C-alpha positions in Angstrom: -12.7 10.9 45.9 -16.5 10.7 46.4 -18.4 9.2 43.5 -22.2 8.9 43.1 -23.2 6.0 40.8 -26.8 5.9 39.6 -28.5 3.5 37.3 -32.0 1.9 36.9 -33.2 -1.4 38.2 -31.8 -4.3 36.1 -28.4 -2.9 35.7 -27.1 -4.8 38.7 -24.9 -2.0 40.0 -24.0 -3.6 43.3 -22.1 -6.6 41.9 -20.5 -4.4 39.3 -19.3 -2.0 41.8 -18.0 -4.6 44.1 -15.7 -5.6 41.3 -14.7 -2.0 40.8 -13.7 -1.7 44.4 -11.7 -5.1 44.1 -9.9 -3.7 41.2 -9.2 -0.3 42.8 -7.9 -2.1 45.9 -5.5 -4.2 43.9 -4.2 -0.9 42.3 -3.6 0.4 45.8 -6.7 2.6 46.1 -9.0 1.6 49.0 -12.7 2.3 48.1 -15.7 2.1 50.5 -18.9 1.1 48.8 -22.2 2.3 50.3 -25.3 0.6 48.8 -28.2 2.8 49.7 -30.8 0.2 49.2 -29.1 -2.4 51.5 -28.6 0.3 54.0 -32.2 1.3 54.0 -33.3 -2.4 54.4 -30.9 -2.8 57.3 -32.3 0.2 59.1 -35.9 -1.0 58.5 -35.8 -4.9 59.2 -39.7 -5.0 59.3 -39.8 -4.4 55.5 -39.8 -7.5 53.4 -37.3 -7.7 50.5 -38.5 -6.1 47.4 -41.3 -4.2 49.2 -39.5 -0.9 50.1 -41.0 1.1 47.4 -44.5 0.0 48.8 -44.2 2.0 52.0 -45.6 5.5 52.4 -43.7 8.2 50.7 -43.3 9.9 54.1 -41.5 6.9 55.7 -39.5 6.2 52.5 -38.2 9.8 52.5 -37.4 9.7 56.3 -35.6 6.4 55.9 -33.5 7.5 52.9 -32.5 10.7 54.6 -31.3 8.7 57.7 -29.2 6.4 55.5 -27.7 9.5 53.7 -26.9 11.1 56.9 -24.7 8.0 57.8 -23.1 8.1 54.3 -22.2 11.8 54.6 -20.6 11.1 58.0 -18.7 8.0 56.5 -17.5 10.3 53.6 -15.5 12.4 56.2 -13.0 9.6 57.0 -13.2 7.2 54.0 -10.2 7.5 51.6 -12.5 7.0 48.6 -16.3 6.5 48.7 -18.7 5.2 46.0 -22.5 5.8 46.7 -24.7 3.3 44.9 -28.1 4.8 44.5 -30.8 5.8 42.0 -31.6 9.3 40.7 -35.2 8.5 40.1 -37.9 5.9 40.9 -40.9 4.9 39.0 -43.4 2.9 41.1 -47.0 3.0 42.1 -46.3 6.5 43.5 -45.4 7.5 39.9 -42.0 9.1 39.0 -40.2 10.5 41.9 -36.6 11.5 43.1 -34.4 9.1 44.9 -32.2 11.6 46.5 -32.6 15.0 48.4 -30.6 17.9 46.9 -29.7 19.4 50.4 -28.0 16.0 51.4 -26.2 15.7 48.1 -24.8 19.2 48.4 -23.7 18.1 51.9 -22.1 15.0 50.5 -20.1 17.3 48.0 -19.2 14.4 45.5 -16.4 14.8 42.9 -18.1 12.8 40.2 -21.4 11.5 39.1 -21.6 8.4 36.8 -24.8 7.0 35.5 -24.4 3.2 34.7 -26.4 2.0 31.9 -26.9 -1.3 29.9 -28.6 -2.8 26.9 -32.4 -3.3 26.9 -32.0 -7.1 26.4 -29.6 -7.5 29.4 -32.0 -5.4 31.6 -34.9 -7.4 30.5 -33.1 -10.7 31.1 -31.8 -9.7 34.6 -35.4 -8.4 35.6 -37.0 -11.6 34.5 -34.5 -13.7 36.5 -33.9 -11.7 39.6 -36.8 -9.1 40.2 -40.5 -9.2 40.4 -40.8 -5.9 38.4 -43.6 -5.9 35.8 -42.3 -4.1 32.7 -42.3 -3.9 28.9 -39.4 -3.3 26.6 -40.9 0.3 26.2 -40.7 0.8 30.0 -37.0 -0.1 30.0 -36.3 2.3 27.3 -38.2 5.1 29.2 -36.7 4.3 32.5 -33.1 4.2 31.2 -33.6 7.6 29.7 -35.2 9.1 32.8 -32.3 7.9 34.9 -29.6 9.4 32.6 -31.4 12.7 32.4 -32.3 12.7 36.1 -28.6 12.1 37.0 -27.4 14.8 34.7 -29.8 17.4 36.1 -28.9 16.4 39.7 -25.2 16.7 39.0 -25.5 20.1 37.2 -28.1 21.2 39.8 -25.6 20.7 42.5 -22.5 22.1 40.9 -21.9 22.8 37.2 -18.3 22.0 37.6 -18.7 18.5 38.8 -17.9 15.7 36.3 -20.7 13.6 34.9 -20.3 10.5 32.8 -22.6 8.1 31.2 -21.0 4.6 31.2 -22.3 1.4 29.6 -21.2 -1.6 31.8 -20.9 -3.9 28.7 -18.2 -6.5 29.0 -17.2 -6.0 32.7 -13.5 -6.7 32.2 -13.0 -3.7 30.0 -15.6 -1.2 31.5 -14.4 -1.8 35.1 -10.9 -0.5 34.0 -12.8 2.5 32.3 -14.6 3.2 35.5 -11.4 3.0 37.4 -9.6 5.3 35.0 -12.3 8.0 35.1 -11.9 8.1 38.9 -8.2 7.6 39.4 -6.4 8.3 36.2 -7.6 11.7 35.1 -4.2 12.4 33.4 -5.1 9.8 30.7 -7.2 11.2 27.8 -10.7 10.1 27.2 -11.6 8.7 23.7 -14.8 7.9 22.0 -14.4 5.0 19.6 -16.3 5.3 16.3 -16.9 2.6 13.9 -19.6 1.0 11.6 -21.8 -1.5 13.4 -25.1 -2.5 11.9 -23.9 -2.4 8.3 -21.0 -4.9 9.1 -23.0 -7.1 11.3 -22.7 -10.1 9.0 -19.1 -9.6 8.0 -17.0 -11.6 10.5 -13.7 -10.6 9.1 -14.4 -6.9 9.4 -16.0 -7.3 12.9 -12.8 -9.0 14.0 -10.8 -6.0 12.7 -13.1 -3.7 14.7 -12.8 -5.7 17.8 -9.0 -5.7 17.6 -9.1 -1.9 17.2 -11.3 -1.5 20.2 -8.9 -3.6 22.3 -5.9 -1.7 21.2 -7.4 1.7 21.8 -8.3 0.7 25.4 -4.6 0.1 26.1 -3.7 3.7 25.6 -7.0 5.7 26.5 -10.1 5.7 28.8 -12.5 4.7 26.1 -16.3 5.2 25.7 -17.2 2.5 23.4 -20.7 2.4 21.7 -20.1 -1.4 21.1 -20.6 -1.9 24.9 -24.3 -1.1 24.4 -25.3 -2.8 21.2 -29.0 -3.0 20.5 -29.2 -1.3 16.9 -29.6 -4.8 15.5 -33.0 -5.4 17.3 -35.2 -3.8 14.5 -33.3 -5.8 11.9 -33.9 -9.1 13.9 -37.6 -8.1 14.3 -37.9 -7.8 10.5 -36.2 -11.0 9.9 -38.5 -12.7 12.4 -41.6 -11.3 10.8 -40.4 -12.6 7.4 -40.2 -16.0 8.8 -43.6 -15.8 10.3 -42.5 -15.7 13.9 -44.1 -13.7 16.7 -40.8 -13.5 18.8 -37.3 -12.3 18.4 -34.4 -14.5 19.8 -31.4 -12.7 21.3 -28.7 -13.4 23.8 -27.6 -11.3 26.8 -25.6 -11.9 30.0 -25.0 -15.4 28.8 -28.6 -16.4 28.3 -30.8 -16.8 25.3 -34.1 -15.1 25.5 -37.2 -14.6 23.4 -38.6 -11.1 23.1 -42.1 -10.4 21.9 -42.0 -9.2 18.2 -44.6 -6.5 18.7 -42.7 -5.0 21.8 -39.5 -4.9 19.7 -41.3 -3.1 16.9 -42.7 -0.6 19.4 -39.2 0.5 20.5 -37.5 0.7 17.2 -37.9 4.5 17.0 -36.8 4.9 20.6 -33.6 2.8 20.1 -32.6 4.8 17.0 -33.2 8.2 18.8 -31.4 7.1 21.9 -28.4 5.8 20.1 -28.3 9.2 18.2 -28.4 11.3 21.5 -26.3 8.9 23.6 -23.4 8.8 21.1 -23.2 12.5 20.9 -23.3 12.7 24.7 -20.3 10.2 24.9 -18.4 12.3 22.3 -19.0 15.5 24.4 -17.7 13.8 27.5 -14.5 12.7 25.7 -11.3 14.6 24.8 -11.2 13.1 21.3 -12.9 10.8 18.7 -11.0 7.8 17.1 -12.8 6.4 14.1 -11.8 3.2 12.3 -13.1 3.0 8.7 -12.4 -0.6 7.7 -12.3 -1.9 4.3 -15.3 -4.0 3.0 -14.6 -7.4 1.1 -15.2 -5.6 -2.2 -12.4 -3.0 -1.3 -14.8 0.0 -0.6 -14.5 2.0 2.6 -17.0 1.0 5.3 -18.0 4.4 6.2 -21.5 4.8 7.4 -23.7 8.0 7.7 -23.6 7.6 11.5 -19.8 7.6 11.5 -19.6 10.6 9.3 -22.1 12.5 11.6 -20.1 11.6 14.7 -16.9 12.9 13.1 -18.7 16.1 12.1 -20.2 16.5 15.8 -16.8 16.0 17.4 -15.1 18.6 15.0 -17.8 21.2 15.7 -17.4 20.4 19.5 -13.6 21.2 19.0 -12.5 17.8 20.0 -9.4 16.1 18.5 -10.5 13.9 15.5 -8.4 11.0 14.5 -9.4 8.8 11.5 -7.9 5.4 10.6 -8.8 4.9 6.9 -7.7 1.5 5.6 -9.2 1.5 2.1 -7.3 2.4 -1.0 -9.8 4.9 -2.2 -9.2 8.4 -1.1 -11.2 9.7 1.8 -13.6 12.5 1.1 -13.0 16.2 2.0 -15.8 15.8 4.7 -13.5 13.4 6.4 -10.0 15.1 5.7 -11.2 18.6 6.4 -12.6 17.7 9.8 -9.7 15.3 11.0 -6.8 16.2 13.2 -4.8 13.5 11.5 -5.7 10.4 9.2 -3.8 7.1 9.4 -3.6 4.3 6.8 -3.7 1.5 9.4 -4.2 0.9 13.1 -0.5 0.1 13.8 0.6 3.6 12.7 -2.2 5.1 14.8 -1.2 3.0 17.9 2.4 4.1 17.5 1.4 7.8 17.2 -0.8 7.8 20.2 1.7 6.0 22.4 4.3 8.7 21.6 2.2 11.7 21.6 -1.4 12.2 22.8 -2.6 9.6 25.3 -1.7 11.6 28.3 -3.0 15.1 29.0 -0.5 18.0 29.0 
């Protein structure tokens, strides 16, 4: 298998992919990791760390092509190969491609994965590890450019090549997801749907949702919107403004950080539009949707407009649609008429999935 992995600066793909390779090795699948950036620096020792994008475009292109030539040669003998690269760069030269189509055709990869992360995590890493000037708006734009750039690259090479967008989230879970996409194609891919923002302050409900997420990942390769959670940021911004603060406090990658209030306000629309588009894309790259509708403390069903729209999108895309409806009230026809099957609790769903639908026929 040859897998091309892209992702913007700040995702920290290298350390993540090293762990993927370790996990794959422990499962009996040897994987060679080629980090394009490291290989370019090794081939040009005169370039200081962090300065490679400052060289002329002509030299940058020549250096990149030389490195990809070596990677293409290694791909002929490696049992499995991951190429860690970018699809695009945005620097003083403006926005420009990070790969060449002719060499990507020669590489003849089996899969493209665009690795993404939340804007807070990206911002935190860039402040700590990179001298890259940026705003939160920049990060939102760069992330979207990298996703679209990778998707266009993949489909431009060969429409039949698999493309996935994967949030790195909690590494322990998503590394197994990455491995499953590459080495366990017989296991079905599921998009997990559940309320998020509306139950943010309800710890019991959130605990129920977290348990559901863990259980589903035992049976399926899961795309989990909870692995990239930033929908709370606009709400945090409003709460900060009410307190007279000019900053928003948030935690990511184990660190507490302060974000400029005006910057957070500026990206509210972008966050909402990207969540809408990204969640639909994750549904499209899945075989099914599994939606948990938990019960609120007052007994009502915690079904949000976002969850309803996801269920409808999955139904219209001819996906299998499974709903776990735990409330006593009867679900509406907009749920029952689009669902493949409705369960009354998570345990019944787990039992059903283990017996019938977790593996492709």
